[in-house]
N, C-alpha and C positions, 0 to 999 in steps of 0.2 A: 328411482332408487329401489334396489332390491330389498325386500322386507323379511327375508328368511332369517329367523332368529337362531343364533348358535347356542351352544350349551352353556355359555357364560351368562350369569344372571344379569339381566338388563332391567333397570327400573323404568326407563322411559325411552321410547323409540321416537326420534324427532322426524319432522318433515325434511325432505332433501333441500339442499341449499338453493336450487333454482326456484322451487315453490316458495320458499321463505322470502326470497328476493321479490318474486312476483306479488305476493300478498302485501308486502310492505310498499312496493311501488304503486299498487292500486289503492292504497289507503285502507285496506282491510285490517291489517295489523298496525297499530299506531304507537307502539312502544310505551304503553301505559299499563300499570298494574291495576288490578281490580280495586285496590284501595282508592284509586282516583275517582271511583264512582261516588263515594261518600265525601271525599275531600272537595271535589268540585261541587257536590251537592250542597255542602255547607256554604261555599262561596256564592252560589247562585240563589239558594233558597233559604239560607240561614235559619230564620225563626218559623218557617213553615212547618206544620206538623208532617212528619215523615212516617211515623209508625204509631198505631194504636193497638194495644192488646186488651185483655180482659181487666187489667188493673190500672194501667196508666198510658200516657202517650209521650212521645219523644219528638223533638224538632230535629232537623238535619244537623244543626249545630251541636245539639246535645249528644247525638249518636257519634259524631266524629270526635268530639272532645273526650267522651267517655272511652271510645276505642283507643285514643292516644294514651290515656291514663292506664288503661288495661294492658296495652302493649308493654309499657314499662314494667308493670307487675309481672307479666309473663316472662319477660327477660330476667327479672330478678329470681324467678323460680328456676331459671336455667333453660327455658324454652328458646331455642335459637333458630336461625335461618335453616330451612330444609328439615326441621324436626316435624314429625307427624303427630297430630293431635286429633284424637277421635272426639267429635262433637255430636252428642246425642241429646237433643233438646226438643221439647214440644214447640208449638207456635207461640213464642213469647218474645218480647221486644229485646231482651238481653242477647238474644241470638245474634243480632246485628252488631252489637258492640264487640262480641267475641270474635266473629269471623273477620271483621275489619281490623281488629287488633292483631289477629294472626297474620293477615295480609301485610300489615305495616312492618312486621318483623321478618317476613319471608318464611314463616312457619306454614305448614300445609295441613289444613283441616281435612279430616276424613269424615264424610257426611253420612253418619249412621242415622237411621230413622227411628222414631219413637217405638215402633213395634219390634225392633230387633231385640234379641235376648242373648244369653251367654254364648250360644253356639256361634252366632254371627259375630258378636263383638270380639270373642276370642280369636276368630279367624282374621278379623280386620287387624287386630293387634299383631298377630303372627306375621301377616303379609307385610304390613306397613312398618313394623318395628316401632310402633307408636311409643312416645315418651310420656304422653299425658292423655287424660280422659276427662272430658267435661260433660256433666250431666245436670239435670234438674233434680231437685229434692224428690218430688213426686209429680205424677201426671196421670190422669184418668184412673186413679186408684192404685197405681203401681209405684212402688218405692224403688227408685233407681239406685239408691245407696246400697240396698241389699244386692242388687245386680253387680254393683262396683266391687263389693266385697268378694264375690265369686270370681270376678275378673282379676282382681288383684292377686288372688291366690294362685292363679295359673299364668299370669302375664307379667312381664318385667316393666311395670308402669312406675314412673318416678312420682307423678302427680295425679291425684284425683281431685278435681275441682267441682264444687257443687254450687249451683244457683239456688239459694234458699238455705235451709238449715243443714249445715255441712256435717254435723256430728263429729266424727274423728277425722274427717277429710278437710280439704282447704276450702274456705268460703270464698266465692267469687267476690263478694263485697269487700274482702280484705286486700284485694289486689290492685285497687285503683291508686296510682301514684302520680307524681308529676308527669305531665304529658311528654311522650317521646318526641324528640326534636327532628329526627330525620327518618323518613320511612324507606322501606325496601323498594328498589327501583328496577330489578331485573325482570322485564316483561316476558322474556323467552323461557323462563323457568316454569316448573309445575306450580300451579296456584292452589289446586285442590284435588282431592281424590273423590270422584263420584262413584256410584255403585251401579253395576249392571242390573237390569231388571228381569233376569231369568227366573223361571218358576221351578226349575228342576234341581238346582244346587245353590250353594251359598254364593251370593253375589261376588263378582270379581271387582277389583278396584280399577277405576278409569282415571288416568292422569290427564287433567285439563290444564293447559297453560294460561297465563294471564292474557297473552295475545289472542289465542283462539277463542277463549271464553268471552272476553270483552267484545270481540267482534260479533259473536253469536247474540249477545245481549243487545248490542246497538242495532243490529239488523232486525231483530225481533221487535224492538220498540218501534222502528220505522214501519214495519208491515202491520203491526197491531194498532198503530196510531195513538200510542200513549202520549200524554202531555200533562201539564201542571194541574189540569182540572180533573184528571183521572183519579178514581178511587178504586184500588184493587183489593178485593176480598180474598184472602188466602185461607181456604178451608182444608186443602190437602197439606201434608207435611211440607214445610218450607224448605227442607233440605232436599226434597225430591227434585230432580232436574227440571221437570215440567213447571213446578211452582217456583223454582229458584230462578230460572233464566229464560223462560219461553213465553212472554218476556218475564213473567213472574216478579218476584220481589226485587231482584237486582235491576230488572228493566224499569220497574216503577220508580226506584230511587234514581236511576239514571235520567228518567224523564221529569223528575220533580213532582211525581205523583204522591198520593197518600196511600199507605198500606194499612188495611184493617185485618188483624189476625184473629181467626176463629179457633177455638179450642178443638173443635171437631167439625165434621161436615153435616151434622144434622140439619134438616130443613128448618126446623123451628128456630134454632139459634141463628142460622144463616139469614133467614128471612127477616128476623128482628134486626140484625146488623145492617142488612141492605137498606131497610127503611130508616134506621137511626143515622147512618153515616152517608146516605145517598150514594151507595156503591154503584160504580159504572161498569165494572167487569169482574169476572171471576173465572177460575179454571176448575173443571170437574173431570173425573173419570166416568166412563159410561154407566157403571152401576149406580153411582151417586146421582148422575143426571136423570136416570130413570126414576129414582126415589123423589127427587125434586119435582119432576113433572107430575108425579102422583099427588104430592102435597100442594103444589101451586094452585091446583084447580079449586081448592077449598080455603086457601089462606085469606086472611083479612089484612095482611100486611101490604104496605105500598111498595111494590117492586118496580115502579115506573122509572126509577133512575137508571136501571140496568140498560146498557146499550150493547153489551157483548157478553156472550157466554162461550168460553172455549171448552171443547171436549176433546180429550186426548188420553194417552196412556194405553189405549187399546182401541180397536175399531168400534166406531159408533155406527150402528146400523142405519140405513136410509129411512126405515120406518120410524125409528125413534127420532132421527135428526129432523124429520118433517114437523115434529110436534113442538120444537123449541120456540120458533117464532110466534105461532098462534097462542101458545100458553104464556110465554114471558114477554111477548111484544118487543123482542130485541133480536139482534143478529146472532147467528151461530157461526162459530169458526171451528172447523175441524183441524186438529193438530196431530200429526203423526211424526214422532221423533224418537230419539234414543239418547241416553246419557253419553254414549260413545261419540255423538256428534250430530249427524244429519237431522235437520228439522224441516218438516213440510207443513205449510199452512195453506188452507183455503184463504183467498184474499177477501177483504171486506166488501169489495165491489163485484165479486164473482156472482154469476147467476145462480139461482137456487138449485138448479140441476147439478151444478158442480159442487156446491156446498153440501147437498144432501148425499150425493153418491160417490164422492171421492174423499180422500184424506189429505188433500192439498198437494202442492208442488214444492220442490226445494226452495229454501228461502234465499239462497245465494246463487248468483249466476256462475260462480266458480265451483258449485257442487257438481260432482260427476257421479252419475248413477248408471248401473247396468242391471238388466233383468235377465237372468241366465237359466238354462235348463239343467238337468242333472249331469249333463256332459260338459257343462261349462260354456256352452254356446249361447250367445244372446238370442232372445226370442223376439218376435215381432210385437209391435204395439198391440195391446188388447189380449195378449196371451200371458198366462201366469208363469212365474218363475221366481227364483230367489233374488232378492235385492242385494246388490253390492254397491258400495259407495266410497268415495274419497273426496277430500276437499279441505278448505282452509280452517275448519273447526272439527274435523273428524279424526279421531286418534289413529295412530299408526301401530299401537300395541297396548295391551293391558299392562298394568303395573306388576312387575315381577311374576309374570305368567308365561314364561318362554315357550313351554310345550303347547299351551293353549293357543298362543299367538301363531304358531306355525299352521294351525288349522283355521284360525279365525280371520286371517288376512292372506290375500293372494301375494304372489311374489312381486307384483308391481304396486302393492300398497293399498289395494281395495279391501275394505272391511266387509266381511260376510255377515250380513245382519241376521240371517236365519228367518227373515220374513218372506212369505210368499205374497207377491203383489202382481198387479197388472199396471202397466203404464199406458195412458191414452195418448193420442197424437199430440195433445196440447202439453204433455209432460206431467199431468196430474197422476197421482198414485191411488190405486184402489187396493186396499189390503184384503187379501184372501185368507190369510191365516199364517201359521208358523210351519216351518219345514216338518216338524213332528206332530203338528196338530191335525192329524188325519186318523180316520178309522179305516183299517185295511180289512174290509168285510169280504172274506173269501176271494181275495184278489181284486175286488172292486174298491177303489179309493173314494172315501166319502169325506168331503171338506166339512168340518164342524161348523165353520163360520157360515157357510151357505145355508145350512139347515137352521142355525140359530137366527139368522136374519129373517127368514120366512116366519119362524115361530113368533118373533117379536111383533109381527103384525096381527097376531091373534088378540082379540079384545080382552081375553081373560088372563093374558100372560104379561107380567111386568119385566121379567128377565129370565134368561135361559142359558144353560151351558151344556154342550154336547161333548161327551167323552167316550172313549173306547172302554168296553168291558170284555174280559176274556170269554171265549166260547170254544168248546172242544171241536165243534164241527167247522165253524167258519173262521176260526182263529180269533177274530174280534167281531163283536156286534156293537151297536151304538146305544147309549143311554142318555136320555135328556133329563137333566136336573132342572126343574121348573119352579120359579117363584111366581105365585099368582098375584095379580093386581088387586088393589084394595076393593075395587068395584066388581070383581068377578062374581057372576051370579051362581056359577057352579064350578065344580072341579072336573074339567074334561078328562075322560079316560083315554087309554091308549088308542082305542078305535076312533074316538073323536079327533085326536091329534093327527093320526095317520090320514084320516079322511080329509081333514083340513089341508094337509100338505099335498095330498094327491090332487085336490082341487086347485092348488097353486101351480100344479104342473111338475111337481118333483118326482124324479124317478123312484120306482118302488124300492130299489136297493138302498136308497138314501133315507128312507123313512126310519124313525127311531124304533128300535126293537124293544125298548123298555123306557118307562117314565118313573122318575122319583120326584116327589114334591118336597120342597124345602121351605123353611121360613127365613133362611138366610144362607148366603154362600160363604164358604171359607175364602178368605182373601189373603193375597200376599202382602208383604209390607209396602209394596208399591201401589196398592189400591186396585190390583187386578184379581179377577176370580182365579183362585188357586186350583187349576185343573188337575194337578198332581194329587192333591188331597181328595178331589172328587173321584179320581180313578181308584185311589186306595179304598174309598168308602164302598164303591160298587163292586170292586174285586172281592172285598171281604164278605159282602152280602151274597155274592154268587157262590163263594166257597161254602158259606154257612148253609145255603139252600141245598147244595150238592150233598152235604153231610147229613142233612135232616132226613 
């Protein structure tokens, strides 16, 4: 199927008929909506605890019954099939009642994250033409009702629904009615709109269908070996694709597991919840994993129930990866994926060398990947290039983004991920960086990831981010933003750092030209270090120095 998008606005670009038929024949797409996860969950696990948050717990039966009641209430408000509803909630149990209620009526949730503010929410409203907006009263000291007031003044929202004290808006508690009798059944339609994880502009909307997302969840559960005895701790936002479906909270519900929701990712809170609820697995981004490693050495909490820690969302360096098993006495699983589709996992029985040094291999035998050079030609295994992919759960186009789609997808339907990777002969992916995550130092290209990985092996460094800074002579030079570890005996200077890297065998032109120490990194709403912000910080500093 040719994927060239014309000038006419297209919401959703489908797979071609031949691929659809293949995926159905092979049992990948099973003609079930995501609502079936909780419907079948109630049938199989009924009174088993499904979700625990800071205030209460829910059984499988309670979540499904409440979702059916809420579906009726949503319909009475005028929310119908194919209507877009922005859902912006913290990690609370009501989240599940809401999304399954929307699935039951065929409405489409737009998964905003708690950290998003008016710029992003207004953009989501504009692109999706959302009819309704669902928020919490407050979370982490932020009043979302004030945000809703700003959004209402600039967007054509019919309903603003609040979990908690609604003030002038609609209370979620007021919407529970007699249970809906018949649920939406079209599995080929768009189920939800996820968000792209880019760091340079406002996220784009990603249309995921019931068929493709359900397959991704089921296959993830199989690879990660979730079952009725699993207890999944969600510390990242549960709307994030990683925490939502890899296997995440949807995978936990599909497997009959119990979900424990943490209000944030702090080690103190998480370790307490792990001990209290006998958590068996959790999902972290690399910066959070680094913090947990630091705190775990001194904790008195019993973490022995942990059997698996997933780390994904960004590359986890080999030096850091090697520390997980000795510190937590559990297996590490590296996860490299994208909300657009493709997910790579290291397998639980992979040798340590693979788990430490790769970001996994595609989860489906029907995933197709290419690694290409700047001329579009495939490179040999072991050589870096841009990753392209297509398959049974990778989108064919962003939602209402025709112009962008022309560049983001090839004419034969491959998604250009923007990730620079190497593929080894066994098919495992090693992430090298992003297409634009390079420093062009007088014509010499420096991979930020390469230098970062070496610096993470320094005893005094907990985390690091390398970014480009402007330079009149060289065009760009490199700056290393460094977060020192808690046990650092001293603050190494630029000479110490350069000497350390030289001893590691790093070429001179790759050595950092400047060091900035920081107590914390600016983060994107997806839990990644915001390198755009760091570039702005160092650019401003260099400008100020020139003027002084």
